[in-house]
ZAMI-153003 format. One record per residue (C-alpha): residue number from 0; x, y, z; chain; residue in one letter. Coordinates in nm, 4 decimals, padded with zeros to 6 digits. Example, Ala and Ser with C-alpha at 12.3 -4.5 7.8 and 13.67 -1.06 7.14 Angstrom:
! ZAMI-153003
(0, (01.2300, -00.4500, 00.7800), 'A', 'A');
(1, (01.3670, -00.1060, 00.7140), 'A', 'S');
***
This chain:
! ZAMI-153003
(0, (01.6935, 01.2629, 10.6999), 'A', 'M');
(1, (01.5313, 01.0729, 10.4724), 'A', 'P');
(2, (01.7382, 01.0281, 10.1274), 'A', 'A');
(3, (01.6782, 00.9356, 09.8086), 'A', 'A');
(4, (01.8616, 00.8596, 09.4928), 'A', 'R');
(5, (01.7243, 00.9959, 09.1820), 'A', 'F');
(6, (01.8012, 00.8789, 08.8242), 'A', 'I');
(7, (01.7328, 01.1530, 08.5565), 'A', 'V');
(8, (01.7185, 01.0573, 08.1959), 'A', 'S');
(9, (01.6251, 01.2520, 07.8276), 'A', 'G');
(10, (01.8333, 01.6245, 07.7632), 'A', 'R');
(11, (01.9964, 01.6947, 08.1110), 'A', 'V');
(12, (02.3464, 01.7499, 08.0366), 'A', 'Q');
(13, (02.4962, 01.9824, 07.8332), 'A', 'G');
(14, (02.1671, 02.2742, 08.0011), 'A', 'V');
(15, (02.2365, 02.3736, 08.3010), 'A', 'F');
(16, (02.1014, 02.0723, 08.4236), 'A', 'Y');
(17, (02.2858, 01.9644, 08.7738), 'A', 'R');
(18, (02.4017, 02.3561, 08.8644), 'A', 'A');
(19, (01.9996, 02.4474, 08.8252), 'A', 'S');
(20, (01.9742, 02.1577, 09.0564), 'A', 'A');
(21, (02.1577, 02.2831, 09.2635), 'A', 'R');
(22, (02.0205, 02.5254, 09.3423), 'A', 'G');
(23, (01.6534, 02.4390, 09.3649), 'A', 'Q');
(24, (01.7844, 02.1926, 09.6645), 'A', 'A');
(25, (01.9430, 02.4071, 09.8433), 'A', 'L');
(26, (01.6687, 02.6385, 09.7872), 'A', 'A');
(27, (01.4595, 02.3161, 09.9639), 'A', 'L');
(28, (01.7333, 02.2764, 10.2156), 'A', 'G');
(29, (01.8388, 01.9534, 10.0398), 'A', 'V');
(30, (02.1830, 01.8250, 10.0717), 'A', 'A');
(31, (02.3315, 01.5742, 09.8636), 'A', 'G');
(32, (02.5138, 01.5848, 09.4753), 'A', 'Y');
(33, (02.4316, 01.5486, 09.0995), 'A', 'A');
(34, (02.6325, 01.4317, 08.8793), 'A', 'K');
(35, (02.6103, 01.3409, 08.4932), 'A', 'N');
(36, (02.6635, 00.9537, 08.4634), 'A', 'L');
(37, (02.8267, 00.8045, 08.1098), 'A', 'P');
(38, (02.5274, 00.7479, 07.9862), 'A', 'D');
(39, (02.3851, 01.0674, 07.8880), 'A', 'G');
(40, (02.1400, 01.0683, 08.2565), 'A', 'S');
(41, (02.1965, 01.2792, 08.5856), 'A', 'V');
(42, (02.2262, 01.1146, 08.9342), 'A', 'E');
(43, (02.0958, 01.3220, 09.2808), 'A', 'V');
(44, (02.1594, 01.1987, 09.5887), 'A', 'L');
(45, (01.9613, 01.3657, 09.8161), 'A', 'A');
(46, (01.9135, 01.4044, 10.1927), 'A', 'S');
(47, (01.5853, 01.6598, 10.3708), 'A', 'G');
(48, (01.2488, 01.5876, 10.4689), 'A', 'T');
(49, (00.9953, 01.4204, 10.2756), 'A', 'A');
(50, (00.8523, 01.7265, 10.1642), 'A', 'E');
(51, (01.1307, 01.7951, 10.0547), 'A', 'A');
(52, (01.2377, 01.5815, 09.8719), 'A', 'L');
(53, (00.9081, 01.4991, 09.6985), 'A', 'D');
(54, (00.9515, 01.8796, 09.5979), 'A', 'A');
(55, (01.2594, 01.8418, 09.4310), 'A', 'L');
(56, (01.1622, 01.5308, 09.3011), 'A', 'E');
(57, (00.8823, 01.7657, 09.1249), 'A', 'R');
(58, (01.1171, 02.0080, 09.0044), 'A', 'W');
(59, (01.3377, 01.7250, 08.8706), 'A', 'L');
(60, (01.0792, 01.6264, 08.6319), 'A', 'R');
(61, (01.1271, 01.9667, 08.4808), 'A', 'R');
(62, (01.4082, 02.0757, 08.4943), 'A', 'G');
(63, (01.5975, 02.4073, 08.3252), 'A', 'P');
(64, (01.4326, 02.5674, 08.0740), 'A', 'P');
(65, (01.6781, 02.4030, 07.8092), 'A', 'A');
(66, (01.6326, 02.0055, 07.9484), 'A', 'A');
(67, (01.4006, 01.7386, 07.8283), 'A', 'R');
(68, (01.2942, 01.5656, 08.0897), 'A', 'V');
(69, (01.1935, 01.1821, 08.0116), 'A', 'E');
(70, (01.2315, 00.9788, 08.2841), 'A', 'T');
(71, (01.3082, 00.9569, 08.6690), 'A', 'V');
(72, (01.3564, 00.6915, 08.9137), 'A', 'S');
(73, (01.3291, 00.7714, 09.2690), 'A', 'R');
(74, (01.5096, 00.4728, 09.4661), 'A', 'E');
(75, (01.4263, 00.5476, 09.8316), 'A', 'D');
(76, (01.7400, 00.5388, 10.0933), 'A', 'L');
(77, (01.8274, 00.4567, 10.4751), 'A', 'P');
(78, (01.8641, 00.7951, 10.6902), 'A', 'E');
(79, (02.1564, 00.9714, 10.5517), 'A', 'Q');
(80, (02.3644, 01.3031, 10.6617), 'A', 'D');
(81, (02.4571, 01.4254, 10.4162), 'A', 'L');
(82, (02.6086, 01.8237, 10.4186), 'A', 'H');
(83, (02.5695, 02.0525, 10.1100), 'A', 'G');
(84, (02.4721, 01.9666, 09.7723), 'A', 'F');
(85, (02.7548, 01.9381, 09.5296), 'A', 'H');
(86, (02.7732, 01.8505, 09.1291), 'A', 'T');
(87, (03.0020, 01.6737, 09.0244), 'A', 'G');
***
């Protein structure tokens, strides 16, 4: 499956961003993980259909209500076979 790595910056830690991203990813049939990074951003690694990854990216740019997303960078990766969606 296609895969992508997203780095989301702004007010995205401590606002249920990762848990909300997990719920959105599972609803889209996307596997991977979301984890906090030391610089205050969130890394999301996702694998799914191209359409699902695009839909996830659109959601990542908004995030949950308490988040204030400033930037989202996307790096398309070689196909990966990931299972489930984890937060760390």
